[in-house]
C-alpha positions as CSV (number, residue, x, y, z in Angstrom):
1,M,116.9,96.9,114.1
2,Y,113.4,98.3,114.3
3,S,110.4,97.3,116.3
4,A,107.0,96.1,115.0
5,R,105.6,99.4,116.4
6,E,107.8,101.4,114.1
7,R,106.6,99.4,111.2
8,V,102.9,100.0,112.2
9,E,103.5,103.7,112.9
10,N,105.1,104.2,109.4
11,E,102.7,102.1,107.4
12,E,101.9,105.1,105.1
13,W,105.6,105.5,104.3
14,I,106.0,101.8,103.6
15,E,103.0,101.9,101.3
16,E,104.5,104.9,99.5
17,L,107.8,103.0,99.2
18,H,105.9,100.1,97.6
19,E,104.3,102.5,95.1
20,I,107.6,104.1,94.2
21,A,109.3,100.7,93.9
22,A,106.4,99.5,91.6
23,S,106.8,102.6,89.4
24,I,110.4,101.8,88.8
25,D,109.8,98.1,88.6
26,L,111.9,97.0,91.6
27,D,111.7,93.3,92.5
28,A,110.3,92.0,95.8
29,D,113.7,91.4,97.3
30,A,114.9,95.0,96.6
31,R,111.6,96.3,98.1
32,S,112.0,94.2,101.2
33,T,115.6,95.2,101.8
34,A,114.6,98.9,101.2
35,I,111.9,98.6,103.9
36,D,114.3,97.1,106.3
37,L,116.9,99.9,105.6
38,F,114.2,102.6,105.9
39,L,112.8,101.4,109.2
40,S,116.3,100.9,110.6
41,N,117.3,104.5,109.7
42,L,114.1,106.4,110.6
43,P,114.8,110.0,111.2
44,D,113.2,111.9,114.1
45,E,111.9,114.6,111.8
46,E,108.9,113.8,109.6
47,R,110.2,116.0,106.8
48,S,113.4,113.9,106.5
49,K,111.6,110.6,106.0
50,R,111.1,111.1,102.2
51,A,114.9,111.5,101.8
52,V,115.7,108.4,103.9
53,L,113.0,106.5,102.0
54,A,114.5,107.4,98.6
55,A,118.1,106.6,99.7
56,S,116.8,103.3,101.2
57,L,115.2,102.4,97.9
58,Y,118.4,103.1,96.0
59,A,120.6,101.2,98.5
60,G,118.1,98.3,98.7
61,A,118.1,97.9,94.9
62,L,121.9,97.9,94.9
63,I,122.2,95.3,97.6
64,E,119.8,93.0,95.7
65,S,121.4,93.5,92.3
66,D,118.3,95.3,90.9
67,A,120.0,98.7,90.7
68,R,118.4,101.8,89.3
69,S,120.2,105.1,88.8
70,Q,120.1,107.7,91.6
71,G,118.3,110.0,89.1
72,V,115.5,107.4,88.4
73,V,114.9,106.7,92.1
74,A,115.0,110.4,92.9
75,D,112.5,111.3,90.2
76,A,110.2,108.6,91.3
77,A,110.5,109.5,95.0
78,G,110.1,113.3,94.4
79,V,113.5,114.2,95.8
80,A,116.7,115.6,94.3
81,R,119.4,113.2,93.1
82,L,121.8,114.9,95.5
83,T,119.6,113.9,98.4
84,I,120.2,110.2,97.6
85,Q,123.8,110.8,96.8
86,Q,124.4,112.3,100.3
87,R,122.6,109.6,102.2
88,W,122.9,106.1,100.7
89,K,126.4,105.3,101.8
90,E,125.6,106.1,105.4
91,I,122.5,103.9,105.3
92,L,124.7,101.0,104.1
93,R,127.3,101.7,106.9
94,E,124.5,101.7,109.5
95,A,123.4,98.3,108.1
96,G,126.9,97.0,108.7
97,M,128.0,97.0,105.1
98,E,130.9,98.7,103.4
99,P,129.7,100.9,100.5
100,P,131.6,100.8,97.2
101,T,134.2,103.5,96.6
102,W,133.1,104.3,93.1
């Protein structure tokens, strides 16, 4: 879980998450879940936040049955598809979920 302080300190990233989600037409539930996943998996290094943000968007959309392809999310977030592919399952595990095996 994350603190209110983490949410405030990362407001710019959350705003960017909303902008990316809007650009790929994710619904409100997927956005909310993505924010929770992002804040629960904040990396220490600033440069890693974009990768976690993108993977959180992808995972949040999957959880809420509003899925987009890794490529679509990666393009919208400005990361490589491989970045999402390498991180999204671990984000789900950290949230206490079992990722699919496909």
